[in-house]
N, C-alpha and C positions, 0 to 999 in steps of 0.2 A: 270565476274560473278557478279551476283546481291547480293549474300550473303555477309554480312559485316564481317570484321575481328575483333575479340575481342581485338586483340593487337593494332589495328589501332586507333589513337586518335580521339575522337569525334569532330564533326564539331560544332564550337561554334554557328553558325547561325541556326542550327537545334534545335528547342524547345524540351526540355525534360519535362517529366511528373511532376517532382518536381518543376521545374522553373515555369511551368504554374499554378500550384496550390498555389504557395507561395503568390501572390498578393491577391487572394481571401481569403486566411486564415488570412492574416494580416488585411484585411478590416473587416472581421467578428469580429476579436478580438477588433479592434478599436471601432466598433459599440457597442459591448457589454460593453466595458469600458465606453463609453460616456453615455450609459443608466444607468450604475450603479452609476456613480459619478455625483454630482451636477455641474452646469455650471462653478461656480467660482473655483471649485477644479481643473479643467482641465487647467485653465490659470496659476496656480501656484502663484497667488497673493491673497491678503486678499479680503474679500467681500466688495463691494462698498457701500452697505446699512447696517447701524448699527441698530441692533434690540434694542429698548428701554426696560429698565427693567420693570417688572410688576408693575402696579399701586397698591399702598397699600390703600385699602378702609377701613376707620375706622368702626369698628363693633359697633353696638349699645350697650349701657351699660346695663348689665343684672340687672334686678330688682327682688328683692325677692318677692315672691308671698305671699300675705296676704289675708286670707279669708274675704269675705264681712261681714261688721258689720250689726248686726240686728238693725232695727229701734226701737226707744223707744216704750215700750208697755204701754197700759193703766193700766195694773196691777201696774207697778211702779208708774205711775201718781197718781193712787188712793191711794196707800200706803203712799207716801210722803205727799199728801194733807191731808190724814186722820191723820197722825202724827202731822202735823202742827195745824190742827183744834182741836185735843184732847188736845194738849199742851196749846193752847189758852183758851179753855173752862175751863179746870181744874185750870189753873192759875187764871182766873177771879173768879171762884167759891171760891178758897182759899182766894183771896184778899178781896172779899166781906164779907166772913165769919169772917176773922181775923181782917182786918183793920177797919171794921165798929164798932168794940168794943173799938177802941182807943178813948181816951178822947180829948177834944179840947186843953188841955194843952200839950198833947204829941200825936199828930195825926199820926206821921210817924215812921216807923222803919228805923233807920239809918243803911245803909250798908257800905258806905264809907263817912266819915265825910266831909261835905261841897261839896260833889259831887253826891252821889247816895243814894237815899232813896226810901221807898215804902209808897205811900200815896193814899188813895182811892179817886177817882174822877169819876164823870159821865159827859160824853161829849154828849150833844144833837146834836151837829153839826158834821162837818167833820174835816179834818186836819186843824190845826191852827184856830179852831173855826168857820169853814165855815158854814154859815147859822145857827149859834148858836141862833140867836134871831128871826129866821123866824117862822111862824106859823106851827102848826103840819100838816095842810092841804097841805102845800107846801113842808116842809122838809121831811116828811115820804115818799110820792110817789117819790120824787126826788132821794133819796138815794136808795130806792128799785129798781128803774129803772136803775140807774147807776150800782148798784151791779149786777143786772141780766144781763145787757149787757156785763159787764166785765167778768162774769163767762162764758157766751156763747162764747165770743171772745177767752178766754184762752183755752177752750176745743177744739174749732175748730182749733186754731193755733197749739196745741199739736198734733193733728191728721195729720198735714202736715210736721212734723219735719223730718229732715234727720238723717242718722245714726251718723254723726259726730257732731251734735249740742248738746254737752254735757251741756253747760251752760243753754240753754233753757230747756233741759231735767229736770234739777233741779229747775230752776227759776220759770217756769210756775206752777208746783204743789204747790210751796211755796206761790206764790201769791194767788192761788185758796184757799188754806187752810186759809190764813189770811182774805181773802175777805168773806169766809163763816163764820168765827168766828165773825167778826164785824156785818155781816148781821143778824146772829142769835140774837145778842144783840138788834139790832134795831127792830126786829120782836117781841121779848119777852118784852123788857123794854122801847123801843122807845129811847134809849140812849146807848152809848157804855161805858163799864167799863175800865177806865185807872188807873194804879197804879204805874207805873215806873216813878220816878221823877229824872231828871238828870240836873246838873249844871256844867258849866266849863267856864274858861276865854275866850276860843276861841269862845264860843257862844255869849258872850258880844261883842267881836271884830267883829263878823259877823253882829250882829244887828246894830252896829255903822255904818258899811259900807252900810247896807240896808237903815238906817235912813237918810243917805245923799242923797239917790235917791228917797225914798218914805217919803213924809212929814207926820209926825204924827206916824211913826213906833215906837213901844215901845222898849226901850233899856233895856235889861235885860240879865243876865247870865243863865237864866232858860230856858231849852228846854221844849216845851209843853209836858205834861204828856202823856205817851203812854202805850201800852200793848204788849203782845207777838205776836198778830196778826199783829200789825204795824211793828214789827221787821221782821216777815216772809215776809211781803209785800215789805219792803225796800230791804232785801237781794235778793228776787226774781227779783225785778225791776233792781237791780244792775247786776245780772247775765244776764238779758235780754239785758241791755246796753252793757255788755261785749261781748255777742254773736254778736250784731250789729257791734261792733268795729272789731272783728275778721273776720266777713264775708266780711267787706269792704276791709280789708288788704289781704284777701285770694286771690282774682283775681290778685291784683298787685304783690303779691309774686310769684304766678304761672307764670305771664307774665315775671317777671324778671328772674326767673329760666329758662324759655324757651329761653329767649334772650341770656343768658349766655351759654346754651347748644348749641344754633345755632352758636355763635361765636367760641366755642371750636371745633365744627365740621368743620367750615370753616378753622380754623388754622391747623387742622389735615390734611385736604384735600390739602391745599397749601403746607404743608411740604412734602407730599408724591407725589407731581407732578413730572412726569418724566422730565429729562433734555431735552432741545430743541436741535435737531440735527443741 
């Protein structure tokens, strides 16, 4: 009979349904596992390629924001120059009215004994008696021309000032006020009123040094008599010199700061360099 007996043992050579499906099932499971896991996880060993740590990039230093500074205005320029001019004109008027009444026996008002006194004097020339003995046809046009050129230069230079030039912001109007004060005297009187008389030992020492270089230089402890306009001009010129000194040091200081910042960035980047595999 062709029908099989259920109690009869099965022939091992005859393939069963479960045995036929087992290899395909195992293959599908293996393929899914290989797709889910990375290559080095299947080998059971550590990865052969080491992943370097992330590179630390130095961040730029945060700078505090400062609003832009306004450029010097001509209102400030005019106010400072006007104050300097009024101080010079009023002091000269006082000196002429008060000191002209002094006698030859007592011509000066002593402020500091042997050092500072007030004495009226008329200077027909310039600083240190420049062109004192020249004729009026030469002296007057010369000083008017020089004063006019100086005033034009001061005004044009002030118009080109930057926001950070504080020394020139004060220096230029002081020079302008003093120049206008002496110019008004030359126009009205053909001479400048001086009344501040100063003496000191260091002036004599300075004149001794100049006398060794310039033959015939007078040796005295007396500084040439001056006025408030001369003080304004000297202070203004000093501030102008200070601005020139600061402006020369500015680029060097900025270059030095940039060099130090560059070296700091290089040291930071070398410290954060990843190790070589």
